[in-house]
All heavy atoms as TSV, in Angstrom:
chain	resi	resn	atom	element	x	y	z
A	1	ALA	N	N	42.772	-170.906	-80.534
A	1	ALA	CA	C	43.702	-170.416	-81.549
A	1	ALA	C	C	44.215	-171.599	-82.373
A	1	ALA	O	O	44.432	-172.685	-81.838
A	1	ALA	CB	C	44.856	-169.702	-80.889
A	2	PRO	N	N	44.427	-171.393	-83.670
A	2	PRO	CA	C	44.964	-172.472	-84.516
A	2	PRO	C	C	46.342	-172.902	-84.039
A	2	PRO	O	O	47.128	-172.114	-83.540
A	2	PRO	CB	C	45.049	-171.834	-85.900
A	2	PRO	CG	C	44.151	-170.662	-85.846
A	2	PRO	CD	C	44.129	-170.195	-84.422
A	3	ARG	N	N	46.606	-174.191	-84.182
A	3	ARG	CA	C	47.911	-174.748	-83.834
A	3	ARG	C	C	48.579	-175.256	-85.100
A	3	ARG	O	O	47.888	-175.705	-86.023
A	3	ARG	CB	C	47.751	-175.894	-82.849
A	3	ARG	CG	C	47.262	-175.439	-81.485
A	3	ARG	CD	C	47.079	-176.609	-80.571
A	3	ARG	NE	N	45.935	-177.381	-81.063
A	3	ARG	CZ	C	45.552	-178.539	-80.592
A	3	ARG	NH1	N	46.209	-179.097	-79.623
A	3	ARG	NH2	N	44.501	-179.168	-81.074
A	4	PRO	N	N	49.897	-175.227	-85.172
A	4	PRO	CA	C	50.573	-175.759	-86.358
A	4	PRO	C	C	50.364	-177.267	-86.446
A	4	PRO	O	O	50.179	-177.935	-85.425
A	4	PRO	CB	C	52.047	-175.416	-86.126
A	4	PRO	CG	C	52.171	-175.181	-84.665
A	4	PRO	CD	C	50.818	-174.705	-84.186
A	5	PRO	N	N	50.397	-177.815	-87.665
A	5	PRO	CA	C	50.207	-179.270	-87.813
A	5	PRO	C	C	51.379	-180.039	-87.235
A	5	PRO	O	O	52.492	-179.536	-87.143
A	5	PRO	CB	C	50.120	-179.459	-89.326
A	5	PRO	CG	C	50.823	-178.277	-89.905
A	5	PRO	CD	C	50.619	-177.146	-88.933
A	6	VAL	N	N	51.103	-181.271	-86.835
A	6	VAL	CA	C	52.138	-182.187	-86.373
A	6	VAL	C	C	52.456	-183.106	-87.546
A	6	VAL	O	O	51.569	-183.757	-88.087
A	6	VAL	CB	C	51.651	-183.015	-85.163
A	6	VAL	CG1	C	52.712	-184.023	-84.755
A	6	VAL	CG2	C	51.290	-182.098	-84.014
A	7	LEU	N	N	53.701	-183.137	-87.934
A	7	LEU	CA	C	54.114	-183.931	-89.093
A	7	LEU	C	C	54.922	-185.132	-88.643
A	7	LEU	O	O	55.759	-185.022	-87.749
A	7	LEU	CB	C	54.952	-183.080	-90.050
A	7	LEU	CG	C	54.289	-181.809	-90.545
A	7	LEU	CD1	C	55.268	-181.018	-91.396
A	7	LEU	CD2	C	53.038	-182.133	-91.332
A	8	ASN	N	N	54.675	-186.262	-89.271
A	8	ASN	CA	C	55.404	-187.481	-88.925
A	8	ASN	C	C	56.724	-187.588	-89.666
A	8	ASN	O	O	57.572	-188.361	-89.280
A	8	ASN	CB	C	54.547	-188.714	-89.202
A	8	ASN	CG	C	53.384	-188.797	-88.239
A	8	ASN	OD1	O	53.438	-188.255	-87.150
A	8	ASN	ND2	N	52.329	-189.456	-88.654
A	9	GLY	N	N	56.879	-186.866	-90.758
A	9	GLY	CA	C	58.134	-186.896	-91.495
A	9	GLY	C	C	58.220	-188.048	-92.462
A	9	GLY	O	O	57.228	-188.535	-92.968
A	10	THR	N	N	59.430	-188.497	-92.692
A	10	THR	CA	C	59.701	-189.542	-93.671
A	10	THR	C	C	59.555	-190.923	-93.038
A	10	THR	O	O	59.989	-191.145	-91.921
A	10	THR	CB	C	61.129	-189.377	-94.226
A	10	THR	OG1	O	61.240	-188.086	-94.808
A	10	THR	CG2	C	61.436	-190.426	-95.269
A	11	LEU	N	N	58.956	-191.826	-93.782
A	11	LEU	CA	C	58.772	-193.198	-93.327
A	11	LEU	C	C	59.373	-194.121	-94.378
A	11	LEU	O	O	59.009	-194.058	-95.551
A	11	LEU	CB	C	57.281	-193.494	-93.154
A	11	LEU	CG	C	56.897	-194.908	-92.752
A	11	LEU	CD1	C	57.409	-195.205	-91.347
A	11	LEU	CD2	C	55.390	-195.062	-92.805
A	12	TRP	N	N	60.309	-194.945	-93.961
A	12	TRP	CA	C	60.922	-195.928	-94.843
A	12	TRP	C	C	60.434	-197.309	-94.431
A	12	TRP	O	O	60.486	-197.658	-93.258
A	12	TRP	CB	C	62.450	-195.876	-94.726
A	12	TRP	CG	C	63.032	-194.598	-95.214
A	12	TRP	CD1	C	63.230	-193.471	-94.481
A	12	TRP	CD2	C	63.448	-194.302	-96.525
A	12	TRP	NE1	N	63.758	-192.486	-95.265
A	12	TRP	CE2	C	63.910	-192.970	-96.538
A	12	TRP	CE3	C	63.487	-195.028	-97.712
A	12	TRP	CZ2	C	64.399	-192.366	-97.678
A	12	TRP	CZ3	C	63.979	-194.408	-98.850
A	12	TRP	CH2	C	64.433	-193.097	-98.827
A	13	VAL	N	N	59.946	-198.074	-95.409
A	13	VAL	CA	C	59.486	-199.438	-95.139
A	13	VAL	C	C	60.048	-200.388	-96.188
A	13	VAL	O	O	60.426	-199.971	-97.283
A	13	VAL	CB	C	57.940	-199.546	-95.123
A	13	VAL	CG1	C	57.353	-198.684	-94.035
A	13	VAL	CG2	C	57.355	-199.167	-96.465
A	14	LEU	N	N	60.073	-201.640	-95.865
A	14	LEU	CA	C	60.502	-202.672	-96.799
A	14	LEU	C	C	59.283	-203.248	-97.506
A	14	LEU	O	O	58.191	-203.292	-96.936
A	14	LEU	CB	C	61.237	-203.790	-96.060
A	14	LEU	CG	C	62.529	-203.395	-95.358
A	14	LEU	CD1	C	63.068	-204.576	-94.559
A	14	LEU	CD2	C	63.556	-202.906	-96.361
A	15	ALA	N	N	59.475	-203.693	-98.731
A	15	ALA	CA	C	58.397	-204.336	-99.473
A	15	ALA	C	C	57.858	-205.488	-98.635
A	15	ALA	O	O	58.619	-206.258	-98.042
A	15	ALA	CB	C	58.892	-204.834	-100.824
A	16	GLY	N	N	56.545	-205.555	-98.523
A	16	GLY	CA	C	55.893	-206.594	-97.739
A	16	GLY	C	C	55.526	-206.164	-96.337
A	16	GLY	O	O	54.751	-206.835	-95.674
A	17	ASP	N	N	56.093	-205.042	-95.858
A	17	ASP	CA	C	55.765	-204.542	-94.520
A	17	ASP	C	C	54.347	-203.992	-94.474
A	17	ASP	O	O	53.844	-203.452	-95.460
A	17	ASP	CB	C	56.704	-203.407	-94.104
A	17	ASP	CG	C	58.072	-203.880	-93.659
A	17	ASP	OD1	O	58.279	-205.107	-93.565
A	17	ASP	OD2	O	58.921	-203.004	-93.411
A	18	GLN	N	N	53.707	-204.111	-93.322
A	18	GLN	CA	C	52.411	-203.493	-93.095
A	18	GLN	C	C	52.636	-202.015	-92.781
A	18	GLN	O	O	53.551	-201.663	-92.041
A	18	GLN	CB	C	51.688	-204.152	-91.926
A	18	GLN	CG	C	50.314	-203.590	-91.666
A	18	GLN	CD	C	49.611	-204.309	-90.532
A	18	GLN	OE1	O	50.116	-205.258	-89.955
A	18	GLN	NE2	N	48.433	-203.837	-90.206
A	19	VAL	N	N	51.793	-201.144	-93.361
A	19	VAL	CA	C	51.933	-199.703	-93.166
A	19	VAL	C	C	50.566	-199.126	-92.794
A	19	VAL	O	O	49.550	-199.487	-93.371
A	19	VAL	CB	C	52.440	-199.009	-94.446
A	19	VAL	CG1	C	52.547	-197.511	-94.249
A	19	VAL	CG2	C	53.772	-199.588	-94.875
A	20	SER	N	N	50.580	-198.200	-91.839
A	20	SER	CA	C	49.362	-197.509	-91.425
A	20	SER	C	C	49.639	-196.008	-91.440
A	20	SER	O	O	50.574	-195.545	-90.793
A	20	SER	CB	C	48.955	-197.966	-90.028
A	20	SER	OG	O	47.852	-197.223	-89.579
A	21	LEU	N	N	48.832	-195.267	-92.193
A	21	LEU	CA	C	48.950	-193.810	-92.256
A	21	LEU	C	C	47.681	-193.201	-91.679
A	21	LEU	O	O	46.575	-193.621	-92.015
A	21	LEU	CB	C	49.118	-193.342	-93.699
A	21	LEU	CG	C	50.317	-193.890	-94.462
A	21	LEU	CD1	C	50.224	-193.498	-95.923
A	21	LEU	CD2	C	51.603	-193.392	-93.852
A	22	THR	N	N	47.833	-192.211	-90.807
A	22	THR	CA	C	46.691	-191.554	-90.190
A	22	THR	C	C	46.781	-190.057	-90.410
A	22	THR	O	O	47.834	-189.456	-90.210
A	22	THR	CB	C	46.630	-191.839	-88.683
A	22	THR	OG1	O	46.573	-193.247	-88.483
A	22	THR	CG2	C	45.415	-191.199	-88.046
A	23	CYS	N	N	45.669	-189.470	-90.812
A	23	CYS	CA	C	45.542	-188.029	-90.966
A	23	CYS	C	C	44.454	-187.601	-89.989
A	23	CYS	O	O	43.351	-188.148	-90.011
A	23	CYS	CB	C	45.140	-187.712	-92.402
A	23	CYS	SG	S	44.718	-185.998	-92.697
A	24	ALA	N	N	44.764	-186.652	-89.106
A	24	ALA	CA	C	43.796	-186.261	-88.084
A	24	ALA	C	C	43.760	-184.743	-87.936
A	24	ALA	O	O	44.751	-184.060	-88.166
A	24	ALA	CB	C	44.142	-186.905	-86.750
A	25	ALA	N	N	42.593	-184.246	-87.542
A	25	ALA	CA	C	42.421	-182.814	-87.290
A	25	ALA	C	C	41.285	-182.625	-86.312
A	25	ALA	O	O	40.413	-183.482	-86.158
A	25	ALA	CB	C	42.118	-182.082	-88.592
A	26	SER	N	N	41.303	-181.485	-85.646
A	26	SER	CA	C	40.249	-181.136	-84.707
A	26	SER	C	C	39.736	-179.757	-85.075
A	26	SER	O	O	40.528	-178.818	-85.213
A	26	SER	CB	C	40.807	-181.131	-83.285
A	26	SER	OG	O	39.826	-180.687	-82.376
A	27	SER	N	N	38.418	-179.633	-85.267
A	27	SER	CA	C	37.846	-178.332	-85.617
A	27	SER	C	C	36.359	-178.310	-85.278
A	27	SER	O	O	35.752	-179.332	-84.998
A	27	SER	CB	C	38.048	-178.038	-87.106
A	27	SER	OG	O	37.276	-178.929	-87.900
A	28	HIS	N	N	35.813	-177.124	-85.331
A	28	HIS	CA	C	34.369	-176.960	-85.143
A	28	HIS	C	C	33.874	-176.010	-86.219
A	28	HIS	O	O	34.308	-174.863	-86.240
A	28	HIS	CB	C	34.047	-176.395	-83.762
A	28	HIS	CG	C	32.565	-176.289	-83.536
A	28	HIS	ND1	N	31.793	-177.407	-83.357
A	28	HIS	CD2	C	31.738	-175.240	-83.512
A	28	HIS	CE1	C	30.534	-177.018	-83.201
A	28	HIS	NE2	N	30.489	-175.712	-83.294
A	29	PRO	N	N	33.063	-176.466	-87.151
A	29	PRO	CA	C	32.479	-177.818	-87.247
A	29	PRO	C	C	33.552	-178.871	-87.530
A	29	PRO	O	O	34.688	-178.541	-87.852
A	29	PRO	CB	C	31.499	-177.707	-88.404
A	29	PRO	CG	C	31.976	-176.560	-89.219
A	29	PRO	CD	C	32.663	-175.616	-88.267
A	30	ALA	N	N	33.155	-180.119	-87.407
A	30	ALA	CA	C	34.075	-181.239	-87.604
A	30	ALA	C	C	34.712	-181.169	-88.991
A	30	ALA	O	O	34.105	-180.681	-89.939
A	30	ALA	CB	C	33.337	-182.556	-87.418
A	31	PRO	N	N	35.943	-181.659	-89.119
A	31	PRO	CA	C	36.685	-181.532	-90.376
A	31	PRO	C	C	36.229	-182.509	-91.465
A	31	PRO	O	O	35.601	-183.525	-91.191
A	31	PRO	CB	C	38.121	-181.840	-89.963
A	31	PRO	CG	C	37.965	-182.792	-88.830
A	31	PRO	CD	C	36.742	-182.318	-88.089
A	32	ILE	N	N	36.611	-182.177	-92.679
A	32	ILE	CA	C	36.547	-183.085	-93.819
A	32	ILE	C	C	37.999	-183.358	-94.177
A	32	ILE	O	O	38.747	-182.427	-94.475
A	32	ILE	CB	C	35.787	-182.470	-95.001
A	32	ILE	CG1	C	34.343	-182.189	-94.595
A	32	ILE	CG2	C	35.866	-183.387	-96.219
A	32	ILE	CD1	C	33.543	-181.433	-95.636
A	33	LEU	N	N	38.410	-184.611	-94.108
A	33	LEU	CA	C	39.813	-184.975	-94.301
A	33	LEU	C	C	39.993	-185.821	-95.546
A	33	LEU	O	O	39.138	-186.648	-95.879
A	33	LEU	CB	C	40.325	-185.764	-93.094
A	33	LEU	CG	C	40.269	-185.041	-91.759
A	33	LEU	CD1	C	40.539	-186.016	-90.629
A	33	LEU	CD2	C	41.262	-183.907	-91.740
A	34	THR	N	N	41.110	-185.625	-96.218
A	34	THR	CA	C	41.459	-186.453	-97.366
A	34	THR	C	C	42.912	-186.875	-97.241
A	34	THR	O	O	43.745	-186.156	-96.704
A	34	THR	CB	C	41.264	-185.709	-98.706
A	34	THR	OG1	O	42.035	-184.511	-98.692
A	34	THR	CG2	C	39.804	-185.394	-98.951
A	35	LEU	N	N	43.213	-188.053	-97.734
A	35	LEU	CA	C	44.572	-188.573	-97.777
A	35	LEU	C	C	44.858	-188.875	-99.245
A	35	LEU	O	O	44.122	-189.639	-99.880
A	35	LEU	CB	C	44.682	-189.829	-96.914
A	35	LEU	CG	C	46.054	-190.379	-96.629
A	35	LEU	CD1	C	46.949	-189.338	-95.968
A	35	LEU	CD2	C	45.964	-191.595	-95.737
A	36	LEU	N	N	45.893	-188.232	-99.779
A	36	LEU	CA	C	46.213	-188.351	-101.200
A	36	LEU	C	C	47.646	-188.791	-101.426
A	36	LEU	O	O	48.508	-188.539	-100.601
A	36	LEU	CB	C	46.041	-186.987	-101.892
A	36	LEU	CG	C	44.695	-186.325	-101.773
A	36	LEU	CD1	C	44.825	-185.093	-100.929
A	36	LEU	CD2	C	44.170	-185.993	-103.134
A	37	ARG	N	N	47.876	-189.415	-102.566
A	37	ARG	CA	C	49.234	-189.646	-103.070
A	37	ARG	C	C	49.249	-189.036	-104.454
A	37	ARG	O	O	48.529	-189.482	-105.345
A	37	ARG	CB	C	49.581	-191.125	-103.135
A	37	ARG	CG	C	51.072	-191.308	-103.455
A	37	ARG	CD	C	51.521	-192.742	-103.450
A	37	ARG	NE	N	51.182	-193.312	-104.742
A	37	ARG	CZ	C	50.604	-194.490	-104.905
A	37	ARG	NH1	N	50.268	-195.228	-103.876
A	37	ARG	NH2	N	50.340	-194.932	-106.106
A	38	GLY	N	N	50.011	-187.962	-104.594
A	38	GLY	CA	C	49.963	-187.188	-105.831
A	38	GLY	C	C	48.590	-186.544	-105.927
A	38	GLY	O	O	48.126	-185.924	-104.978
A	39	ARG	N	N	47.906	-186.734	-107.036
A	39	ARG	CA	C	46.545	-186.212	-107.206
A	39	ARG	C	C	45.484	-187.285	-106.981
A	39	ARG	O	O	44.300	-187.047	-107.179
A	39	ARG	CB	C	46.376	-185.636	-108.609
A	39	ARG	CG	C	47.198	-184.410	-108.832
A	39	ARG	CD	C	46.983	-183.882	-110.221
A	39	ARG	NE	N	47.667	-182.624	-110.361
A	39	ARG	CZ	C	47.128	-181.565	-110.911
A	39	ARG	NH1	N	45.907	-181.612	-111.376
A	39	ARG	NH2	N	47.819	-180.462	-111.009
A	40	ARG	N	N	45.916	-188.468	-106.561
A	40	ARG	CA	C	44.986	-189.597	-106.391
A	40	ARG	C	C	44.450	-189.636	-104.962
A	40	ARG	O	O	45.218	-189.737	-104.000
A	40	ARG	CB	C	45.708	-190.895	-106.716
A	40	ARG	CG	C	44.805	-192.091	-106.643
A	40	ARG	CD	C	45.513	-193.321	-107.158
A	40	ARG	NE	N	44.666	-194.468	-106.902
A	40	ARG	CZ	C	45.104	-195.620	-106.490
A	40	ARG	NH1	N	46.392	-195.826	-106.315
A	40	ARG	NH2	N	44.270	-196.601	-106.262
A	41	LEU	N	N	43.133	-189.584	-104.832
A	41	LEU	CA	C	42.470	-189.684	-103.537
A	41	LEU	C	C	42.509	-191.137	-103.073
A	41	LEU	O	O	42.037	-192.030	-103.774
A	41	LEU	CB	C	41.023	-189.199	-103.637
A	41	LEU	CG	C	40.179	-189.324	-102.379
A	41	LEU	CD1	C	40.725	-188.409	-101.286
A	41	LEU	CD2	C	38.732	-189.003	-102.676
A	42	LEU	N	N	43.074	-191.363	-101.886
A	42	LEU	CA	C	43.189	-192.721	-101.350
A	42	LEU	C	C	42.180	-193.008	-100.254
A	42	LEU	O	O	41.739	-194.140	-100.094
A	42	LEU	CB	C	44.603	-192.952	-100.811
A	42	LEU	CG	C	45.736	-192.775	-101.819
A	42	LEU	CD1	C	47.074	-192.908	-101.120
A	42	LEU	CD2	C	45.608	-193.779	-102.948
A	43	ALA	N	N	41.847	-191.986	-99.456
A	43	ALA	CA	C	40.901	-192.163	-98.358
A	43	ALA	C	C	40.319	-190.799	-97.993
A	43	ALA	O	O	40.966	-189.776	-98.165
A	43	ALA	CB	C	41.587	-192.784	-97.153
A	44	ALA	N	N	39.085	-190.811	-97.490
A	44	ALA	CA	C	38.427	-189.571	-97.073
A	44	ALA	C	C	37.540	-189.852	-95.869
A	44	ALA	O	O	37.045	-190.965	-95.691
A	44	ALA	CB	C	37.593	-188.993	-98.211
A	45	ALA	N	N	37.357	-188.822	-95.049
A	45	ALA	CA	C	36.462	-188.903	-93.898
A	45	ALA	C	C	35.715	-187.578	-93.809
A	45	ALA	O	O	36.330	-186.521	-93.798
A	45	ALA	CB	C	37.237	-189.167	-92.615
A	46	VAL	N	N	34.399	-187.652	-93.771
A	46	VAL	CA	C	33.565	-186.454	-93.703
A	46	VAL	C	C	33.023	-186.310	-92.288
A	46	VAL	O	O	32.372	-187.211	-91.771
A	46	VAL	CB	C	32.413	-186.539	-94.730
A	46	VAL	CG1	C	31.518	-185.317	-94.633
A	46	VAL	CG2	C	32.975	-186.692	-96.136
A	47	TYR	N	N	33.328	-185.176	-91.670
A	47	TYR	CA	C	32.902	-184.861	-90.298
A	47	TYR	C	C	33.382	-185.897	-89.287
A	47	TYR	O	O	32.676	-186.260	-88.362
A	47	TYR	CB	C	31.386	-184.669	-90.220
A	47	TYR	CG	C	30.876	-183.664	-91.213
A	47	TYR	CD1	C	29.814	-183.951	-92.042
A	47	TYR	CD2	C	31.471	-182.415	-91.329
A	47	TYR	CE1	C	29.353	-183.019	-92.971
A	47	TYR	CE2	C	31.015	-181.483	-92.248
A	47	TYR	CZ	C	29.964	-181.797	-93.068
A	47	TYR	OH	O	29.519	-180.880	-93.984
A	48	GLU	N	N	34.603	-186.381	-89.513
A	48	GLU	CA	C	35.248	-187.333	-88.605
A	48	GLU	C	C	36.585	-186.742	-88.176
A	48	GLU	O	O	37.202	-185.993	-88.924
A	48	GLU	CB	C	35.473	-188.679	-89.304
A	48	GLU	CG	C	34.201	-189.385	-89.721
A	48	GLU	CD	C	33.399	-189.900	-88.552
A	48	GLU	OE1	O	33.988	-190.198	-87.488
A	48	GLU	OE2	O	32.167	-189.997	-88.681
A	49	PRO	N	N	37.085	-187.101	-86.993
A	49	PRO	CA	C	38.346	-186.524	-86.524
A	49	PRO	C	C	39.601	-187.099	-87.185
A	49	PRO	O	O	40.675	-186.537	-87.074
A	49	PRO	CB	C	38.345	-186.825	-85.031
A	49	PRO	CG	C	37.483	-188.040	-84.899
A	49	PRO	CD	C	36.435	-187.907	-85.981
A	50	GLN	N	N	39.464	-188.250	-87.879
A	50	GLN	CA	C	40.642	-188.811	-88.537
A	50	GLN	C	C	40.253	-189.709	-89.694
A	50	GLN	O	O	39.127	-190.201	-89.772
A	50	GLN	CB	C	41.528	-189.565	-87.560
A	50	GLN	CG	C	40.992	-190.896	-87.101
A	50	GLN	CD	C	41.970	-191.611	-86.171
A	50	GLN	OE1	O	42.804	-190.990	-85.532
A	50	GLN	NE2	N	41.856	-192.916	-86.091
A	51	VAL	N	N	41.212	-189.898	-90.597
A	51	VAL	CA	C	41.080	-190.856	-91.686
A	51	VAL	C	C	42.343	-191.705	-91.654
A	51	VAL	O	O	43.430	-191.219	-91.335
A	51	VAL	CB	C	40.874	-190.162	-93.061
A	51	VAL	CG1	C	42.059	-189.310	-93.437
A	51	VAL	CG2	C	40.571	-191.182	-94.142
A	52	ARG	N	N	42.186	-192.992	-91.944
A	52	ARG	CA	C	43.308	-193.933	-91.831
A	52	ARG	C	C	43.412	-194.753	-93.107
A	52	ARG	O	O	42.402	-195.163	-93.678
A	52	ARG	CB	C	43.073	-194.830	-90.621
A	52	ARG	CG	C	44.208	-195.721	-90.285
A	52	ARG	CD	C	43.851	-196.511	-89.010
A	52	ARG	NE	N	45.034	-197.076	-88.463
A	52	ARG	CZ	C	45.686	-196.590	-87.417
A	52	ARG	NH1	N	45.222	-195.532	-86.802
A	52	ARG	NH2	N	46.769	-197.176	-86.979
A	53	LEU	N	N	44.644	-195.008	-93.515
A	53	LEU	CA	C	44.923	-195.852	-94.672
A	53	LEU	C	C	45.811	-196.990	-94.211
A	53	LEU	O	O	46.848	-196.759	-93.583
A	53	LEU	CB	C	45.633	-195.048	-95.774
A	53	LEU	CG	C	46.086	-195.840	-96.993
A	53	LEU	CD1	C	44.885	-196.348	-97.782
A	53	LEU	CD2	C	46.982	-194.998	-97.877
A	54	GLU	N	N	45.392	-198.208	-94.488
A	54	GLU	CA	C	46.144	-199.401	-94.105
A	54	GLU	C	C	46.634	-200.108	-95.365
A	54	GLU	O	O	45.846	-200.382	-96.272
A	54	GLU	CB	C	45.253	-200.366	-93.310
A	54	GLU	CG	C	44.670	-199.807	-92.047
A	54	GLU	CD	C	45.632	-199.836	-90.877
A	54	GLU	OE1	O	46.640	-200.567	-90.949
A	54	GLU	OE2	O	45.368	-199.128	-89.900
A	55	LEU	N	N	47.914	-200.395	-95.410
A	55	LEU	CA	C	48.485	-201.216	-96.477
A	55	LEU	C	C	48.944	-202.516	-95.823
A	55	LEU	O	O	49.853	-202.501	-94.986
A	55	LEU	CB	C	49.664	-200.515	-97.144
A	55	LEU	CG	C	49.391	-199.169	-97.802
A	55	LEU	CD1	C	50.685	-198.561	-98.323
A	55	LEU	CD2	C	48.382	-199.314	-98.917
A	56	ALA	N	N	48.313	-203.610	-96.175
A	56	ALA	CA	C	48.646	-204.902	-95.565
A	56	ALA	C	C	50.075	-205.320	-95.905
A	56	ALA	O	O	50.784	-205.878	-95.067
A	56	ALA	CB	C	47.664	-205.965	-96.022
A	57	ALA	N	N	50.495	-205.030	-97.127
A	57	ALA	CA	C	51.847	-205.369	-97.567
A	57	ALA	C	C	52.301	-204.299	-98.562
A	57	ALA	O	O	51.820	-204.258	-99.691
A	57	ALA	CB	C	51.870	-206.745	-98.215
A	58	ALA	N	N	53.204	-203.439	-98.131
A	58	ALA	CA	C	53.692	-202.365	-98.993
A	58	ALA	C	C	54.397	-202.948	-100.209
A	58	ALA	O	O	55.079	-203.967	-100.131
A	58	ALA	CB	C	54.648	-201.463	-98.223
A	59	ALA	N	N	54.210	-202.278	-101.344
A	59	ALA	CA	C	54.841	-202.685	-102.592
A	59	ALA	C	C	55.584	-201.471	-103.168
A	59	ALA	O	O	55.284	-200.329	-102.808
A	59	ALA	CB	C	53.779	-203.175	-103.576
A	60	PRO	N	N	56.544	-201.694	-104.039
A	60	PRO	CA	C	57.285	-200.569	-104.621
A	60	PRO	C	C	56.382	-199.506	-105.256
A	60	PRO	O	O	56.673	-198.315	-105.166
A	60	PRO	CB	C	58.182	-201.231	-105.665
A	60	PRO	CG	C	58.408	-202.611	-105.136
A	60	PRO	CD	C	57.088	-202.978	-104.485
A	61	GLU	N	N	55.264	-199.902	-105.823
A	61	GLU	CA	C	54.356	-198.933	-106.447
A	61	GLU	C	C	53.619	-198.062	-105.425
A	61	GLU	O	O	52.973	-197.084	-105.785
A	61	GLU	CB	C	53.356	-199.604	-107.397
A	61	GLU	CG	C	52.531	-200.686	-106.785
A	61	GLU	CD	C	53.144	-202.081	-106.908
A	61	GLU	OE1	O	54.338	-202.219	-107.195
A	61	GLU	OE2	O	52.387	-203.035	-106.683
A	62	ASP	N	N	53.723	-198.399	-104.139
A	62	ASP	CA	C	53.123	-197.576	-103.076
A	62	ASP	C	C	54.038	-196.413	-102.668
A	62	ASP	O	O	53.631	-195.562	-101.883
A	62	ASP	CB	C	52.811	-198.423	-101.834
A	62	ASP	CG	C	51.763	-199.474	-102.110
A	62	ASP	OD1	O	50.779	-199.157	-102.814
A	62	ASP	OD2	O	51.908	-200.611	-101.615
A	63	ALA	N	N	55.251	-196.369	-103.183
A	63	ALA	CA	C	56.199	-195.302	-102.833
A	63	ALA	C	C	55.689	-193.968	-103.336
A	63	ALA	O	O	54.987	-193.889	-104.339
A	63	ALA	CB	C	57.575	-195.614	-103.439
A	64	GLY	N	N	56.008	-192.917	-102.606
A	64	GLY	CA	C	55.657	-191.580	-103.048
A	64	GLY	C	C	55.355	-190.664	-101.890
A	64	GLY	O	O	55.497	-191.036	-100.722
A	65	LEU	N	N	54.915	-189.474	-102.220
A	65	LEU	CA	C	54.566	-188.451	-101.239
A	65	LEU	C	C	53.084	-188.533	-100.935
A	65	LEU	O	O	52.253	-188.407	-101.845
A	65	LEU	CB	C	54.924	-187.066	-101.792
A	65	LEU	CG	C	54.583	-185.885	-100.908
A	65	LEU	CD1	C	55.404	-185.915	-99.621
A	65	LEU	CD2	C	54.842	-184.585	-101.661
A	66	TYR	N	N	52.741	-188.754	-99.685
A	66	TYR	CA	C	51.346	-188.813	-99.232
A	66	TYR	C	C	51.002	-187.504	-98.547
A	66	TYR	O	O	51.781	-187.000	-97.736
A	66	TYR	CB	C	51.162	-189.994	-98.270
A	66	TYR	CG	C	51.233	-191.339	-98.937
A	66	TYR	CD1	C	52.450	-191.888	-99.312
A	66	TYR	CD2	C	50.076	-192.063	-99.194
A	66	TYR	CE1	C	52.523	-193.125	-99.931
A	66	TYR	CE2	C	50.130	-193.300	-99.794
A	66	TYR	CZ	C	51.355	-193.824	-100.168
A	66	TYR	OH	O	51.417	-195.057	-100.778
A	67	LEU	N	N	49.848	-186.963	-98.896
A	67	LEU	CA	C	49.412	-185.664	-98.342
A	67	LEU	C	C	48.112	-185.802	-97.578
A	67	LEU	O	O	47.212	-186.526	-97.990
A	67	LEU	CB	C	49.217	-184.652	-99.468
A	67	LEU	CG	C	50.436	-184.360	-100.333
A	67	LEU	CD1	C	50.039	-183.475	-101.498
A	67	LEU	CD2	C	51.524	-183.726	-99.510
A	68	CYS	N	N	48.032	-185.082	-96.453
A	68	CYS	CA	C	46.842	-185.035	-95.638
A	68	CYS	C	C	46.149	-183.720	-95.912
A	68	CYS	O	O	46.742	-182.668	-95.871
A	68	CYS	CB	C	47.239	-185.128	-94.166
A	68	CYS	SG	S	45.869	-184.890	-93.025
């Protein structure tokens, strides 16, 4: 049976901090995952259980709503 998604909520970081965002799902067939900020595609994984985005040093322009 489908399960509700697990949400991490709000993340506050300081400029220069390292940030890691992970989007994960489990399905059969394997999922196609995308990580977006606004309408901009930042990362994708085809038939993989997760996609990850790493920011070595967060900057003010990285602020916004990220969607899995």
